[in-house]
One Martini backbone bead per residue (centre of mass of N, CA, C, O) as a GRO file, in nm:
protein
   72
    1MET     BB    1   2.033   4.204  -1.618
    2SER     BB    2   2.337   4.322  -1.610
    3VAL     BB    3   2.628   4.372  -1.748
    4GLN     BB    4   2.796   4.291  -1.503
    5ASP     BB    5   2.657   4.018  -1.463
    6ASP     BB    6   2.732   3.905  -1.735
    7LEU     BB    7   3.040   3.928  -1.703
    8ALA     BB    8   3.064   3.751  -1.452
    9ALA     BB    9   2.951   3.500  -1.584
   10VAL     BB   10   3.164   3.473  -1.809
   11ARG     BB   11   3.407   3.452  -1.620
   12ARG     BB   12   3.319   3.192  -1.482
   13ARG     BB   13   3.294   3.018  -1.739
   14LEU     BB   14   3.597   3.053  -1.827
   15GLN     BB   15   3.711   2.923  -1.571
   16ASP     BB   16   3.570   2.651  -1.610
   17LEU     BB   17   3.697   2.596  -1.881
   18GLU     BB   18   3.993   2.601  -1.796
   19HIS     BB   19   3.972   2.372  -1.587
   20THR     BB   20   3.874   2.161  -1.786
   21VAL     BB   21   4.114   2.167  -1.981
   22GLU     BB   22   4.330   2.093  -1.771
   23GLU     BB   23   4.213   1.817  -1.694
   24LEU     BB   24   4.215   1.697  -1.975
   25GLU     BB   25   4.529   1.722  -2.012
   26ARG     BB   26   4.600   1.543  -1.775
   27ARG     BB   27   4.456   1.285  -1.870
   28VAL     BB   28   4.593   1.254  -2.144
   29GLY     BB   29   4.879   1.252  -2.033
   30ALA     BB   30   4.837   0.998  -1.850
   31GLU     BB   31   4.773   0.803  -2.089
   32ARG     BB   32   5.047   0.875  -2.251
   33GLY     BB   33   5.287   0.947  -2.030
   34THR     BB   34   5.264   1.264  -2.013
   35PRO     BB   35   5.298   1.560  -1.924
   36ALA     BB   36   5.149   1.838  -1.871
   37GLY     BB   37   5.222   2.062  -2.148
   38SER     BB   38   5.358   1.850  -2.321
   39ARG     BB   39   5.508   1.786  -2.633
   40THR     BB   40   5.585   1.557  -2.895
   41GLU     BB   41   5.520   1.773  -3.113
   42PRO     BB   42   5.536   2.019  -3.314
   43MET     BB   43   5.410   2.308  -3.407
   44VAL     BB   44   5.201   2.412  -3.674
   45THR     BB   45   5.195   2.667  -3.907
   46ILE     BB   46   4.920   2.820  -4.071
   47PRO     BB   47   4.858   3.004  -4.319
   48ASP     BB   48   4.635   3.263  -4.450
   49THR     BB   49   4.725   3.229  -4.721
   50PRO     BB   50   4.686   3.141  -5.021
   51TYR     BB   51   4.727   2.904  -5.237
   52ASP     BB   52   4.885   2.790  -5.504
   53SER     BB   53   4.723   2.695  -5.783
   54GLN     BB   54   4.960   2.526  -5.922
   55LYS     BB   55   4.950   2.284  -5.715
   56TRP     BB   56   4.648   2.178  -5.847
   57THR     BB   57   4.745   2.068  -6.104
   58ASP     BB   58   4.608   1.771  -6.211
   59THR     BB   59   4.374   1.732  -6.002
   60ASP     BB   60   4.159   1.581  -5.787
   61ASP     BB   61   3.864   1.576  -5.638
   62GLU     BB   62   3.791   1.464  -5.347
   63GLY     BB   63   3.507   1.265  -5.421
   64LEU     BB   64   3.457   1.394  -5.738
   65GLY     BB   65   3.681   1.375  -5.927
   66ALA     BB   66   3.730   1.468  -6.225
   67ARG     BB   67   3.685   1.769  -6.404
   68ASP     BB   68   3.630   1.627  -6.706
   69ARG     BB   69   3.414   1.454  -6.552
   70HIS     BB   70   3.122   1.267  -6.511
   71ALA     BB   71   2.884   1.128  -6.366
   72PRO     BB   72   2.657   0.860  -6.429
   0.00000   0.00000   0.00000
């Protein structure tokens, strides 16, 4: 296969994926009683910057327990 054939195949698969996602959105919207493409809650943007480590002072690691103790 040539590069052009590969690109054409990728484009077809992307279009198939887009159609599948659109159909899924329609189905989910129909089950929830909302039109496709409308959101019930606003989208939240999560920053890429690291969190301030001071926020995590005196916290336990979930599922791992406290930092100054060891498992039995």
